[in-house]
N, C-alpha and C positions, 0 to 999 in steps of 0.2 A: 511210327517212329517219332520220338520227341525231338524237337529242335532246340538247340541251345541258343539262347538270346544274348548277343554279346553287346555290351555298351563300352565303348572307348571314349575317353574324354581326355583332351590334351589342353592344358592351361599355360599360356605364355606369360611369365612374370619376369620382374627385374633380378638382376645378379646381386652379388655382394658389393656394398657400396663403401668405399673408403674415402674420408674427407679430412684434409687438414684445414684448420680454422685461423687463417693468416691474421695477425693483428695490425694496427696501423704501423705502417713501415716509416721508420726514420733513420737517422744516422746511427742510434743506438741499438737497432734491431736488423735481423736479416729479412729476406722476402717472405719467410713463413711466419715472422713475428717473434722468433727467438731472439733474447737480447744478446748483443756481442760482449765479448770480454774487454772490459775498460777498467782502469785503475786511475783515480784521481788523488794525487799525493796531497799532503798537508805538511806545513813546516811547523816544527816543534822546537823551542828555544829554551825550554827548561824542563826539569824532571817533573813528570806528571803522568797520570793515567789518561790515555786518549781513547775515546770511542771511535770505532770503525763501523760505518753502515754498510751492510752486504746485501744486496738484492738481485733479483734474477726475474726474467720474463720467459716463461716456457709456453710455446703455442700449443693450442688445443688440437687433438686429432682423434678420430674415431673410426670404427669399421663396423658396419652392420651387414650381417649375412642373412639374406632372404633367398626363398626357392626360385629356380630359374624355370622349371616346369613342374606340374604336379599332375599325376595321373589319379583319377578317382577310382575307387573300388566299384566295379560296375554293379555288383549285387546289392551293397549297402548305399551306394550313390552318395557316397561321401569320402573324404580324405583328411588326414591331419598334416600339419606342416610344422617346422621348427624355425625360430627367430633367434639369433644370437647378436649381442652387441658387446664390442670391447673398444676401449679407448683410454685416452689420457685428457682429462679436461677438469676445469674448476668444479668446486663443489656447489657452486651456485647456478651451474648449467646442468642441462639434461637432454637426452636423445630420445625423440618419441618415433615409434614406428606404428603407423595406423594404416590398416588395410581399408579398402573400400568395403562398406558394409554388404554390397551386392553387386552382382555383374550378370549378364545375359550370356547364356549358352545357345548356340545355334546348330541345326542340323538340317540337311537338305530335305526340302518338301516337308518340313514339320514346324509347327509354331515354337517360337523361342520359349525357353524356359528360364526362370530366374534362380539363380544360386545365391545363398547367403554365405557370409564370411564372419566368423567371430573368433576373437584372439583374447587369450587369458591375460596377457602382458603387453603393454604398449609403451612403457616408459622405462628408461634406464638411467642410473646415476653414474658418477665417476668410479664408485666402488662396487657396482652391480654387475656381476657376470652371469646371472640367472638366465636360463633359456626360457624362451616363450613358446607357447604352443597355439597353433590356429586351426580352426576346423572349417572346412567347406562342405556344405550340404546342399544337394539338388534334388529333392525328393520326387519331383515331377517327370524326371527323365524316362524316357521309354527307349526301346532297342534302336541302336544306330549309331553313327559317328557323331560326336558333340565336340565342339570347340568354342573356346571363349577367353577372355583375359581379364585381369584387374590389376590395380596398381597399390603399392605401398607409398604413403606419404611420410617421408623422413625428414625430420625437423630438428635442429640444434637450437635450442632456446634456453631461456631463464628457468631455473628450477623452482621458482616460487609456486608453491601449492596454495590455491584459492581456499580460504576459509569464510564460507558464506554464513557468517554468525551474527553480522550486524544488521539489525532490522531497521528498514526505512519506512516511516509512517506516512499515511495521508489521511486527510479529514474528510469523513463523510457527513453530510448534513442531513438531518431527519426533521422533516416538517411536523408540525403539531397535528395531533389527531383529536377529533372532537365530533359533536353533533349539535343540532339545532334543537331547541326546546322551548315551549312556551312558559314564560315565568312573568311574575309580578315584578314590575320594574318601578323603582322610585324616580318619579320625574320631577318631584317638588319636595324638599325636606321640610319637617316641621319647624316652625319659627314663632317666636313671640315678638310682639310690637308694642311699643309703648304709645298710648294713644291719649290725646288731650282734646276734651270737646265741652261744650255747654249742655247741661241736662236741666230737666224741669224737676224741681223737689216740692214734694207735699209739705205744706207748713206744718200739718197737724202730726204726720208720723215719720216724716224724713225719706219716704220712699222716693227713689231716683227714676225718671223715665228718659231714656236716652234715645235721640232721634236716630243714632246709628243703630241701635238695638231694634227700634220700630221701624226703621228704613227711611221714614220721613219725618219731618217736624211736625206736621199736621197729625200723623198717627201717633206720635209721642204724646201730644195734648190730649188727644181723645182717649188714650189709655189712662192719662191722669184723671181725666173728668169722670171716666167710668170707676176709677178707683175711689174717688170722692163721693160719687152718687151711690145712695142705698135705695134699692128698689122697695125694699119692705116698707120703709116708712115714707118713701117719696119724697126725699130731701137729701141734702149733701150732710154727711157725717163728718168729713173732713173739709176744712176751709182754708181756701187760698193756696198759692203755690209762689215759688220764686226761682230764678235760674242761677246756676252755680257750675263754675268751671271744675272739672274732674279730670284726673289724670289715672289710667289704668293700663294693665297689661292685657293685651288681646292675643290670644293663641290661634295660629293658623295650623291646623293638623297637615301631616304629610299626606302627599298625594301619590297614588300608584295607578299604573295602568298595565294591561297584559301585552306583552311583546313577544316576539320570536327571537330568541338570543342564541348566540353561540357558546356552547358549553365546551371547555378544553378538558379532554379526558389525559392527554399525554402532552406536556410542553415540547416545543421544538428544542432540539439540542444538537450539538456536534460530537461526532464519535472518532477518537483516533484508532486506526486499525494498521495493521502491518500491510505494506503494499508489495515489498518484496525484501530480499536479504542482500546484501553485498558484502565483498571482501575488503580488508583494510586497504588495499591497493585501489579500490573504487570498482573494480568489476563487479557487476551485478549479476545475481543468479538468474 
């Protein structure tokens, strides 16, 4: 014979909540914040059109209906519930009814199970009487009696809706990227220098012999002597010499050496990226 498995679930919740929102109490308002009837006279001494200012303060109030108990369907292990909100309050206010997202169900001698709560509507405005629907699901339940409870958080607050469309940026620094490479590096640039010195000049042909060119004075004279002597005839073919001051431009070529140098592939740079978005009220996402 088959035995029927019975799952019975009882959830204790809050009842209908009614709330009047008193304003600051002063001589012009009652205890609930409603303005008292008052008339301030003015004296008119001539024919004219007089403007009369009329104002009123009406206290806010609202009523929220939430379940007191919920019995889950034992076979489906779930249940739906309804939320309603009615009231009279300013257009810049709203009522929010937000359930706990989950809660614990307990049964004797069994491990606790977690039930989840979802609700399709959690916010009501002054002209909104639409009904909200919530769903409780506890798929892990097994046969037995289960009990638990959860809460609704009911808040009367400003009706500002955040628009997180304003980007806030931050700066990220990227270091340069490169590699080491052997290269010929200029260590001394090419230069020209004006030089003035005394040289030996052959009297016969005018050829000059520079001590700088031949490194020493003696070497320059020996070169002059070799120039004037002719081995074939065994005698001097050029006779005599004299000294002469000359000025010339001496060139010093550039000097290079091989060095291991850093070659930059990508230079360092700063990048502006979006850090987060915020609302015009300052709230960040």
